[in-house]
C-alpha positions as CSV (number, residue, x, y, z in Angstrom):
1,M,48.8,-2.5,-61.1
2,F,45.5,-1.0,-62.4
3,G,44.5,2.6,-62.1
4,T,41.0,3.0,-60.7
5,D,39.4,3.8,-64.1
6,Q,41.4,1.2,-65.9
7,K,40.5,-1.4,-63.2
8,R,36.8,-0.6,-63.5
9,R,36.8,-0.8,-67.3
10,S,38.8,-4.1,-67.3
11,F,36.5,-5.6,-64.7
12,E,33.4,-4.6,-66.5
13,K,34.8,-6.0,-69.8
14,E,35.7,-9.3,-68.2
15,A,32.9,-9.9,-65.7
16,L,29.7,-8.3,-67.0
17,P,29.2,-10.8,-69.9
18,H,28.7,-13.5,-67.2
19,L,25.9,-11.8,-65.2
20,D,23.1,-14.0,-66.6
21,A,25.0,-17.2,-65.8
22,L,25.8,-15.9,-62.3
23,Y,22.2,-15.0,-61.7
24,A,20.9,-18.3,-62.9
25,M,23.3,-20.1,-60.6
26,A,22.4,-17.8,-57.7
27,M,18.8,-18.7,-58.3
28,R,19.6,-22.4,-58.0
29,L,21.5,-21.8,-54.8
30,T,19.1,-19.3,-53.1
31,K,15.8,-20.3,-54.7
32,D,14.7,-16.7,-54.3
33,P,15.0,-13.8,-56.9
34,S,15.8,-11.1,-54.3
35,D,18.4,-13.3,-52.5
36,A,19.9,-14.3,-55.9
37,E,20.2,-10.6,-56.9
38,D,21.9,-9.8,-53.6
39,L,24.2,-12.8,-53.9
40,V,25.3,-11.8,-57.4
41,Q,25.8,-8.2,-56.3
42,D,27.8,-9.2,-53.3
43,A,29.9,-11.6,-55.4
44,L,30.6,-8.8,-58.0
45,V,31.6,-6.3,-55.3
46,K,34.0,-8.8,-53.7
47,A,35.4,-9.9,-57.1
48,Y,36.0,-6.2,-58.0
49,R,37.7,-5.6,-54.6
50,F,40.0,-8.5,-55.2
51,F,40.3,-8.2,-59.0
52,H,44.0,-7.6,-58.6
53,R,44.3,-11.3,-57.6
54,Y,42.7,-12.4,-60.9
55,N,45.2,-13.6,-63.4
56,E,44.2,-12.0,-66.7
57,G,43.7,-14.5,-69.5
58,T,42.5,-17.2,-67.2
59,N,38.9,-18.3,-66.9
60,I,37.1,-15.4,-65.2
61,R,33.8,-17.2,-65.4
62,A,35.1,-20.0,-63.1
63,W,36.7,-17.4,-60.8
64,L,33.4,-15.4,-60.5
65,F,31.5,-18.6,-59.8
66,K,34.0,-19.6,-57.1
67,V,33.6,-16.2,-55.4
68,M,29.8,-16.5,-55.5
69,V,29.6,-20.1,-54.3
70,N,32.0,-19.3,-51.4
71,L,30.0,-16.3,-50.5
72,F,26.8,-18.4,-50.5
73,Y,28.2,-21.1,-48.3
74,N,29.8,-18.5,-45.9
75,D,26.5,-16.7,-45.6
76,R,24.7,-20.0,-45.1
77,R,27.0,-21.1,-42.3
78,K,26.5,-17.7,-40.6
79,A,22.7,-18.0,-41.0
80,Q,22.8,-21.5,-39.5
81,K,24.7,-20.2,-36.5
82,E,22.2,-17.4,-36.0
83,H,19.3,-19.8,-36.3
84,K,20.9,-22.1,-33.7
85,L,21.3,-19.1,-31.4
86,R,17.6,-18.1,-32.0
87,V,16.5,-21.7,-31.1
88,E,18.6,-21.6,-27.9
89,V,17.2,-18.2,-26.9
90,S,13.6,-19.4,-27.5
91,A,14.2,-22.5,-25.5
92,M,15.4,-20.4,-22.6
93,D,12.3,-18.1,-22.7
94,P,9.2,-20.1,-23.6
95,D,7.0,-16.9,-23.5
96,D,9.0,-15.3,-26.3
97,R,7.2,-16.7,-29.4
98,F,8.0,-13.8,-31.7
99,I,11.5,-14.7,-32.7
100,S,11.8,-14.6,-36.5
101,Q,10.5,-17.7,-38.2
102,A,10.9,-18.5,-41.9
103,S,7.7,-17.7,-43.9
104,G,6.6,-20.4,-46.1
105,G,4.5,-18.4,-48.5
106,G,4.9,-17.8,-52.2
107,Q,5.9,-19.9,-55.1
108,N,9.3,-21.5,-55.3
109,P,11.3,-19.4,-57.8
110,E,13.5,-22.3,-58.7
111,A,10.4,-24.3,-59.7
112,S,9.2,-21.4,-61.8
113,L,12.5,-21.2,-63.6
114,L,12.7,-25.0,-64.1
115,D,9.1,-25.1,-65.4
116,Q,10.5,-23.6,-68.6
117,I,12.6,-26.7,-69.2
118,S,10.6,-29.2,-71.2
119,E,12.2,-32.3,-69.6
120,V,10.0,-32.6,-66.6
121,H,11.7,-35.8,-65.5
122,L,15.1,-34.1,-65.5
123,R,13.8,-31.2,-63.4
124,E,12.3,-33.6,-60.9
125,A,15.5,-35.6,-60.7
126,L,17.6,-32.5,-60.2
127,E,15.3,-31.3,-57.4
128,K,15.6,-34.6,-55.6
129,L,19.4,-34.7,-55.6
130,P,21.3,-33.7,-52.5
131,E,22.8,-30.2,-52.9
132,E,26.4,-31.3,-53.2
133,F,25.6,-33.6,-56.1
134,R,23.1,-31.2,-57.8
135,L,25.7,-28.4,-57.7
136,A,28.3,-30.5,-59.4
137,V,25.9,-31.7,-62.1
138,V,24.6,-28.2,-62.7
139,L,28.1,-26.7,-63.0
140,C,29.2,-29.4,-65.4
141,D,26.2,-30.1,-67.5
142,L,24.4,-26.7,-67.6
143,Y,27.4,-24.4,-67.4
144,D,30.0,-26.5,-69.1
145,F,32.8,-26.2,-66.5
146,N,35.5,-28.8,-66.6
147,Y,36.4,-31.0,-63.6
148,R,39.3,-28.8,-62.5
149,E,37.1,-25.6,-62.7
150,I,34.4,-27.3,-60.7
151,A,36.9,-28.5,-58.1
152,D,38.1,-24.9,-57.8
153,I,34.6,-23.5,-57.5
154,L,33.5,-26.1,-54.9
155,G,36.9,-26.2,-53.1
156,C,37.3,-29.9,-53.3
157,P,39.6,-32.4,-55.1
158,I,38.9,-33.4,-58.7
159,G,38.2,-37.0,-57.6
160,T,35.4,-35.7,-55.4
161,V,33.9,-33.8,-58.3
162,M,34.0,-36.9,-60.5
163,S,32.4,-38.9,-57.7
164,R,29.7,-36.4,-57.1
165,L,29.0,-36.2,-60.9
166,Y,28.8,-40.0,-61.1
167,R,26.5,-40.3,-58.2
168,G,24.5,-37.2,-59.1
169,R,23.9,-38.4,-62.7
């Protein structure tokens, strides 16, 4: 078992080199720089809290991605439930028109990031993919995770990963 100082140093040594990759993936998931920063921070806090479960010598990058993707989907499910509740409340009280609505202003951060890629057709194709296929393709082709690691990150069988990659490509 780690001492607090030793745990912190070990975690920093293992996890911090992957911050840029985590942030880039968080941008793809959230499409907003502030939300991406929050997601990476939350993922690192959770990973640190459960660092004792990480098997040293295994692929920490895949483990961190899994923690972050799971956090994203859990937060998304919670937000969908909250949105559903807001819709129900607004339906019950038609005079209440001030329930929080998403603002549509600003430039799409993912588009800004992808503008740097010279292959315009690739960018357009990736944007058109359904999220489940896009996520598999991005994890495999941009982050070089193998099928087993992608399956662990997405929480699905390897065959599903292979199918999503085939259909996504």
